[in-house]
DSSP file (Angstrom, degrees, kcal/mol; ACC not computed):
  #  RESIDUE AA STRUCTURE BP1 BP2  ACC     N-H-->O    O-->H-N    N-H-->O    O-->H-N    TCO  KAPPA ALPHA  PHI   PSI    X-CA   Y-CA   Z-CA
    1    1 A M              0   0    0      0, 0.0     2,-0.4     0, 0.0     0, 0.0   0.000 360.0 360.0 360.0 135.1  -17.8   55.7  -47.2
    2    2 A I        -     0   0    0      1,-0.0     2,-0.3     2,-0.0     3,-0.0  -0.671 360.0-132.6 -86.5 130.6  -14.8   57.6  -48.7
    3    3 A D     >  -     0   0    0     -2,-0.4     4,-0.8     1,-0.1     3,-0.5  -0.642   5.4-140.6 -81.9 133.8  -11.5   56.0  -48.2
    4    4 A S  H  > S+     0   0    0     -2,-0.3     4,-0.9     1,-0.2     3,-0.2   0.770 100.2  63.1 -67.2 -24.8   -8.7   58.4  -47.0
    5    5 A V  H  > S+     0   0    0      1,-0.2     4,-0.6     2,-0.2     3,-0.5   0.887  99.2  53.5 -66.5 -38.5   -6.2   56.6  -49.2
    6    6 A S  H  4 S+     0   0    0     -3,-0.5     3,-0.3     1,-0.2     4,-0.2   0.783 107.2  52.1 -68.9 -25.3   -8.1   57.6  -52.4
    7    7 A L  H >< S+     0   0    0     -4,-0.8     3,-0.8     1,-0.2    -1,-0.2   0.705  94.3  70.3 -82.8 -20.5   -8.1   61.3  -51.4
    8    8 A T  H 3< S+     0   0    0     -4,-0.9     4,-0.3    -3,-0.5    -1,-0.2   0.792  94.6  55.0 -70.2 -25.8   -4.4   61.5  -50.8
    9    9 A G  T >X S+     0   0    0     -4,-0.6     4,-0.7    -3,-0.3     3,-0.6   0.631  86.2  83.8 -81.0 -13.0   -3.6   61.2  -54.5
   10   10 A L  H X> S+     0   0    0     -3,-0.8     3,-1.1     1,-0.2     4,-1.0   0.890  84.2  53.9 -62.2 -43.9   -5.8   64.1  -55.6
   11   11 A P  H 34 S+     0   0    0      0, 0.0    -1,-0.2     0, 0.0    -2,-0.1   0.805 103.6  59.4 -62.2 -25.5   -3.3   67.0  -54.9
   12   12 A E  H <> S+     0   0    0     -3,-0.6     4,-0.9    -4,-0.3    -2,-0.2   0.756  97.8  60.2 -73.1 -23.5   -0.8   65.2  -57.1
   13   13 A I  H <X S+     0   0    0     -3,-1.1     4,-2.0    -4,-0.7     3,-0.3   0.916  95.4  60.1 -71.0 -43.8   -3.1   65.3  -60.1
   14   14 A Q  H  X S+     0   0    0     -4,-1.0     4,-1.8     1,-0.2     5,-0.2   0.901 103.1  48.6 -57.6 -48.5   -3.4   69.1  -60.3
   15   15 A P  H  > S+     0   0    0      0, 0.0     4,-0.9     0, 0.0    -1,-0.2   0.875 110.9  52.6 -61.1 -34.1    0.3   69.9  -60.9
   16   16 A Q  H  < S+     0   0    0     -4,-0.9     3,-0.5    -3,-0.3     4,-0.3   0.894 106.4  52.5 -67.8 -38.6    0.5   67.3  -63.6
   17   17 A I  H >< S+     0   0    0     -4,-2.0     3,-1.2     1,-0.2    -1,-0.2   0.895 107.9  51.7 -62.7 -39.7   -2.5   68.8  -65.4
   18   18 A Q  H 3< S+     0   0    0     -4,-1.8    -1,-0.2     1,-0.2    -2,-0.2   0.722 102.6  60.9 -70.9 -20.6   -0.8   72.2  -65.4
   19   19 A K  T 3< S+     0   0    0     -4,-0.9    -1,-0.2    -3,-0.5    -2,-0.2   0.481  72.7 126.3 -85.9  -2.5    2.4   70.7  -66.9
   20   20 A D    <   -     0   0    0     -3,-1.2    -3,-0.0    -4,-0.3    -4,-0.0  -0.359  54.6-139.6 -61.5 128.1    0.7   69.6  -70.1
   21   21 A S     >  -     0   0    0     -2,-0.1     4,-2.1     1,-0.1     3,-0.2  -0.426  22.2-109.0 -83.6 161.5    2.5   70.9  -73.0
   22   22 A P  H  > S+     0   0    0      0, 0.0     4,-2.5     0, 0.0     5,-0.2   0.833 120.4  58.2 -58.0 -31.0    0.8   72.3  -76.2
   23   23 A E  H  > S+     0   0    0      2,-0.2     4,-2.4     1,-0.2     5,-0.1   0.912 106.0  47.1 -65.8 -42.3    2.0   69.2  -78.0
   24   24 A R  H  > S+     0   0    0     -3,-0.2     4,-2.5     2,-0.2    -1,-0.2   0.881 111.7  51.4 -66.6 -37.3    0.2   66.9  -75.6
   25   25 A V  H  X S+     0   0    0     -4,-2.1     4,-2.5     2,-0.2    -2,-0.2   0.929 111.1  47.5 -64.2 -45.4   -2.9   69.0  -75.8
   26   26 A R  H  X S+     0   0    0     -4,-2.5     4,-2.5     2,-0.2    -2,-0.2   0.904 111.9  50.9 -61.9 -41.4   -2.8   68.8  -79.7
   27   27 A N  H  X S+     0   0    0     -4,-2.4     4,-2.3     2,-0.2    -2,-0.2   0.928 112.0  45.8 -62.6 -46.0   -2.2   65.0  -79.5
   28   28 A A  H  X S+     0   0    0     -4,-2.5     4,-2.4     1,-0.2    -1,-0.2   0.898 113.2  50.1 -64.4 -40.4   -5.1   64.5  -77.2
   29   29 A A  H  X S+     0   0    0     -4,-2.5     4,-2.4     2,-0.2    -2,-0.2   0.884 110.4  50.1 -65.6 -38.2   -7.3   66.7  -79.3
   30   30 A T  H  X S+     0   0    0     -4,-2.5     4,-2.2     2,-0.2    -2,-0.2   0.903 110.8  48.9 -66.5 -41.4   -6.3   64.8  -82.5
   31   31 A Q  H  X S+     0   0    0     -4,-2.3     4,-2.1     2,-0.2    -2,-0.2   0.904 111.1  50.5 -63.9 -40.7   -7.1   61.5  -80.8
   32   32 A F  H  X S+     0   0    0     -4,-2.4     4,-2.4     1,-0.2    -2,-0.2   0.925 109.9  49.8 -62.2 -44.6  -10.5   62.8  -79.7
   33   33 A E  H  X S+     0   0    0     -4,-2.4     4,-2.7     1,-0.2     5,-0.2   0.894 108.5  53.7 -62.3 -39.1  -11.2   64.0  -83.2
   34   34 A G  H  X S+     0   0    0     -4,-2.2     4,-2.4     1,-0.2    -1,-0.2   0.909 109.3  48.1 -60.6 -42.6  -10.3   60.5  -84.5
   35   35 A L  H  X S+     0   0    0     -4,-2.1     4,-2.3     2,-0.2    -2,-0.2   0.905 111.8  49.9 -63.4 -41.5  -12.7   58.9  -82.1
   36   36 A L  H  X S+     0   0    0     -4,-2.4     4,-2.0     2,-0.2    -2,-0.2   0.924 111.9  46.7 -64.1 -45.4  -15.4   61.3  -83.2
   37   37 A I  H  X S+     0   0    0     -4,-2.7     4,-2.5     1,-0.2    -1,-0.2   0.906 111.0  53.6 -63.1 -41.3  -14.9   60.7  -86.9
   38   38 A G  H  X S+     0   0    0     -4,-2.4     4,-2.5     1,-0.2    -2,-0.2   0.904 108.6  48.6 -59.9 -42.2  -14.8   56.9  -86.2
   39   39 A E  H  X S+     0   0    0     -4,-2.3     4,-2.5     2,-0.2    -1,-0.2   0.873 109.9  52.4 -66.3 -36.6  -18.2   57.1  -84.5
   40   40 A M  H  X S+     0   0    0     -4,-2.0     4,-2.2     2,-0.2    -2,-0.2   0.922 111.4  46.3 -64.3 -43.0  -19.6   59.1  -87.3
   41   41 A L  H  X S+     0   0    0     -4,-2.5     4,-2.4     2,-0.2    -2,-0.2   0.908 112.3  50.8 -64.7 -41.8  -18.4   56.5  -89.9
   42   42 A K  H  X S+     0   0    0     -4,-2.5     4,-2.6     1,-0.2    -2,-0.2   0.919 110.8  48.2 -62.1 -44.7  -19.8   53.7  -87.7
   43   43 A T  H  X S+     0   0    0     -4,-2.5     4,-1.7     1,-0.2    -1,-0.2   0.896 110.9  51.2 -63.4 -40.8  -23.2   55.4  -87.4
   44   44 A A  H  X S+     0   0    0     -4,-2.2     4,-0.7     2,-0.2    -1,-0.2   0.912 112.0  46.9 -63.2 -42.1  -23.3   56.0  -91.2
   45   45 A R  H >< S+     0   0    0     -4,-2.4     3,-0.8     1,-0.2    -2,-0.2   0.922 113.0  48.4 -66.0 -43.6  -22.5   52.3  -91.8
   46   46 A E  H 3< S+     0   0    0     -4,-2.6    -1,-0.2     1,-0.2    -2,-0.2   0.771 109.0  53.9 -69.7 -25.4  -25.1   51.0  -89.3
   47   47 A S  H 3< S+     0   0    0     -4,-1.7    -1,-0.2    -5,-0.2    -2,-0.2   0.632  92.0  89.8 -85.2 -12.3  -27.8   53.3  -90.7
   48   48 A S  S << S-     0   0    0     -3,-0.8     4,-0.1    -4,-0.7    -3,-0.0  -0.505  76.1-133.0 -84.0 154.9  -27.5   52.1  -94.3
   49   49 A D  S    S+     0   0    0     -2,-0.2     2,-0.2     2,-0.1    -1,-0.1   0.892  88.9  37.5 -72.6 -40.6  -29.4   49.2  -95.6
   50   50 A G  S    S-     0   0    0      1,-0.1    -2,-0.1    -3,-0.0     6,-0.1  -0.457  95.3 -91.0-103.2 178.2  -26.5   47.5  -97.3
   51   51 A G    >   -     0   0    0      4,-0.6     3,-0.9    -2,-0.2     2,-0.2  -0.384  51.3 -83.5 -83.3 167.1  -22.9   47.2  -96.3
   52   52 A W  G >  S-     0   0    0      1,-0.3     3,-2.5     4,-0.2    -1,-0.1  -0.515 106.4  -9.8 -67.3 134.3  -20.1   49.5  -97.2
   53   53 A M  G 3  S-     0   0    0      1,-0.3    -1,-0.3    -2,-0.2    -2,-0.0   0.805 133.5 -48.8  46.7  43.0  -18.6   48.9 -100.6
   54   54 A G  G <  S+     0   0    0     -3,-0.9    -1,-0.3     1,-0.3    -2,-0.1   0.536  93.9 149.1  81.9   6.9  -20.4   45.6 -101.1
   55   55 A S    <   -     0   0    0     -3,-2.5    -4,-0.6     1,-0.1    -1,-0.3  -0.456  40.8-127.9 -72.6 149.3  -19.5   44.0  -97.7
   56   56 A G        -     0   0    0     -2,-0.1    -4,-0.2    -6,-0.1    -1,-0.1   0.031  21.7 -99.3 -83.8-166.2  -22.1   41.7  -96.4
   57   57 A D  S    S+     0   0    0     -6,-0.1     2,-0.1     4,-0.1    -1,-0.1   0.174  78.9 118.2-102.9  16.6  -23.9   41.5  -93.1
   58   58 A D  S  > S-     0   0    0      1,-0.1     4,-1.9     4,-0.0     5,-0.1  -0.374  76.5-110.3 -83.9 166.0  -21.8   38.8  -91.5
   59   59 A A  H  > S+     0   0    0      1,-0.2     4,-2.3     2,-0.2     5,-0.2   0.846 114.0  56.7 -63.7 -36.4  -19.7   39.2  -88.4
   60   60 A G  H  > S+     0   0    0      1,-0.2     4,-2.4     2,-0.2    -1,-0.2   0.922 109.3  43.8 -63.5 -45.1  -16.4   39.0  -90.3
   61   61 A S  H  > S+     0   0    0      2,-0.2     4,-2.7     1,-0.2     5,-0.2   0.862 111.5  55.1 -70.7 -33.0  -17.2   41.8  -92.6
   62   62 A D  H  X S+     0   0    0     -4,-1.9     4,-2.1     2,-0.2    -2,-0.2   0.920 110.8  45.6 -62.2 -42.9  -18.5   43.9  -89.7
   63   63 A S  H  X S+     0   0    0     -4,-2.3     4,-2.2     2,-0.2    -2,-0.2   0.923 114.1  48.2 -65.7 -44.3  -15.2   43.4  -87.8
   64   64 A A  H  X S+     0   0    0     -4,-2.4     4,-2.5     1,-0.2    -2,-0.2   0.914 113.2  47.0 -63.6 -43.1  -13.2   44.2  -90.9
   65   65 A M  H  X S+     0   0    0     -4,-2.7     4,-2.6     2,-0.2    -1,-0.2   0.864 109.4  55.0 -68.3 -34.7  -15.2   47.3  -91.7
   66   66 A G  H  X S+     0   0    0     -4,-2.1     4,-2.0    -5,-0.2    -2,-0.2   0.921 111.0  44.5 -62.3 -44.1  -15.0   48.4  -88.0
   67   67 A L  H  X S+     0   0    0     -4,-2.2     4,-2.6     2,-0.2     5,-0.3   0.911 112.9  51.4 -65.7 -42.4  -11.2   48.2  -88.2
   68   68 A A  H  X S+     0   0    0     -4,-2.5     4,-2.5     1,-0.2     5,-0.2   0.916 110.5  48.7 -61.4 -42.9  -11.1   50.0  -91.5
   69   69 A E  H  X S+     0   0    0     -4,-2.6     4,-2.5     2,-0.2    -1,-0.2   0.903 110.8  51.4 -62.5 -40.9  -13.2   52.8  -90.2
   70   70 A Q  H  X S+     0   0    0     -4,-2.0     4,-2.1     2,-0.2    -2,-0.2   0.937 113.7  42.3 -63.1 -47.6  -11.0   53.2  -87.1
   71   71 A Y  H  X S+     0   0    0     -4,-2.6     4,-2.5     2,-0.2     5,-0.2   0.880 114.3  51.4 -69.1 -37.4   -7.8   53.4  -89.1
   72   72 A F  H  X S+     0   0    0     -4,-2.5     4,-2.7    -5,-0.3    -1,-0.2   0.916 110.0  50.1 -63.3 -42.3   -9.4   55.7  -91.7
   73   73 A A  H  X S+     0   0    0     -4,-2.5     4,-2.4    -5,-0.2    -2,-0.2   0.903 111.4  48.2 -63.3 -41.9  -10.6   58.0  -88.9
   74   74 A Q  H  X S+     0   0    0     -4,-2.1     4,-2.5     2,-0.2    -2,-0.2   0.920 113.9  46.4 -64.6 -43.8   -7.2   58.1  -87.3
   75   75 A A  H  X S+     0   0    0     -4,-2.5     4,-1.5     2,-0.2     6,-0.2   0.905 112.9  49.9 -65.2 -41.0   -5.5   58.9  -90.6
   76   76 A M  H  <>S+     0   0    0     -4,-2.7     5,-2.4    -5,-0.2    -2,-0.2   0.917 112.4  46.9 -63.1 -43.7   -8.1   61.5  -91.4
   77   77 A S  H ><5S+     0   0    0     -4,-2.4     3,-1.6     1,-0.2    -2,-0.2   0.894 109.0  54.0 -65.8 -40.9   -7.6   63.2  -88.1
   78   78 A A  H 3<5S+     0   0    0     -4,-2.5    -1,-0.2     1,-0.3    -2,-0.2   0.806 106.8  53.7 -64.1 -28.6   -3.8   63.1  -88.3
   79   79 A G  T 3<5S-     0   0    0     -4,-1.5    -1,-0.3    -5,-0.2    -2,-0.2   0.312 137.1 -80.9 -88.5   9.1   -4.1   64.9  -91.7
   80   80 A G  T X 5 -     0   0    0     -3,-1.6     3,-1.6    -5,-0.1     6,-0.3   0.053  62.4-166.4 114.9 -24.9   -6.2   67.7  -90.3
   81   81 A G  T 3 < -     0   0    0     -5,-2.4    -4,-0.1     1,-0.3    -7,-0.0  -0.088  63.4 -25.1  49.7-131.4   -9.5   66.0  -90.3
   82   82 A L  T 3  S-     0   0    0    -49,-0.0    -1,-0.3     0, 0.0    -5,-0.1   0.391  89.8-105.4 -96.0   0.1  -12.5   68.2  -89.8
   83   83 A G  S <> S+     0   0    0     -3,-1.6     4,-1.8    -6,-0.1     5,-0.1   0.492  88.2 120.6  88.4   4.0  -10.6   70.9  -87.9
   84   84 A I  H  > S+     0   0    0      2,-0.2     4,-2.6     1,-0.2     5,-0.2   0.917  72.2  51.5 -67.9 -43.2  -12.0   69.9  -84.6
   85   85 A A  H  > S+     0   0    0      1,-0.2     4,-2.7     2,-0.2     5,-0.2   0.895 109.2  51.5 -61.0 -39.7   -8.7   69.1  -83.0
   86   86 A R  H  > S+     0   0    0     -6,-0.3     4,-2.3     2,-0.2    -1,-0.2   0.904 111.1  47.2 -63.5 -42.0   -7.3   72.5  -84.1
   87   87 A M  H  X S+     0   0    0     -4,-1.8     4,-2.3     2,-0.2    -2,-0.2   0.902 112.9  48.9 -67.1 -40.6  -10.3   74.3  -82.5
   88   88 A I  H  X S+     0   0    0     -4,-2.6     4,-2.5     2,-0.2     5,-0.2   0.941 112.3  48.3 -63.7 -47.2  -10.0   72.3  -79.3
   89   89 A S  H  X S+     0   0    0     -4,-2.7     4,-2.3     1,-0.2    -2,-0.2   0.920 112.4  48.4 -59.5 -45.1   -6.3   73.0  -79.1
   90   90 A A  H  X S+     0   0    0     -4,-2.3     4,-1.6     1,-0.2    -1,-0.2   0.905 112.4  49.2 -63.6 -40.9   -6.8   76.7  -79.7
   91   91 A G  H  X S+     0   0    0     -4,-2.3     4,-1.2     1,-0.2    -2,-0.2   0.894 112.8  46.5 -65.5 -40.5   -9.5   76.9  -77.1
   92   92 A L  H  X S+     0   0    0     -4,-2.5     4,-1.2     1,-0.2    -1,-0.2   0.851 109.6  53.7 -72.5 -33.6   -7.5   75.2  -74.4
   93   93 A Q  H  < S+     0   0    0     -4,-2.3    -1,-0.2    -5,-0.2    -2,-0.2   0.835 105.2  55.0 -70.1 -30.8   -4.4   77.2  -75.1
   94   94 A K  H  < S+     0   0    0     -4,-1.6    -1,-0.2     1,-0.2    -2,-0.2   0.862 106.8  51.9 -66.1 -35.0   -6.4   80.4  -74.6
   95   95 A E  H  <        0   0    0     -4,-1.2    -1,-0.2     1,-0.2    -2,-0.2   0.798 360.0 360.0 -72.5 -28.8   -7.5   79.2  -71.2
   96   96 A S     <        0   0    0     -4,-1.2    -1,-0.2     0, 0.0    -2,-0.2   0.482 360.0 360.0 -89.5 360.0   -4.0   78.5  -70.0
C-alpha cells in the first residue's frame, strides 16, 4: 500500500532537478566516470593470475590495491579521463 506521505515530496524533486547547473552536471559526470574507471581497474586486477605490481593475494594487499585503484580512477577522471564525463555533460546540456 502506498503511503500518502511519500507522495507529497515528489513535486518538490522536479524543480530541484531543473535547477542543476552545468557545473553540477559536469561534477556528477566526472564522479560517474571515476566510478566506471575504478570498476574497470578492479575487474582487470581480479582477472589476472597474480597481483598488481607484485602484491600478494592476502586481504591487506587487496584492500590497499582497492584504495589505490579508487584514488587513481578519481585522479584520472579529474584530469579528463577517457572523455566519458565530457560526452555525458555535452549530451545532458543539449537536452536542457
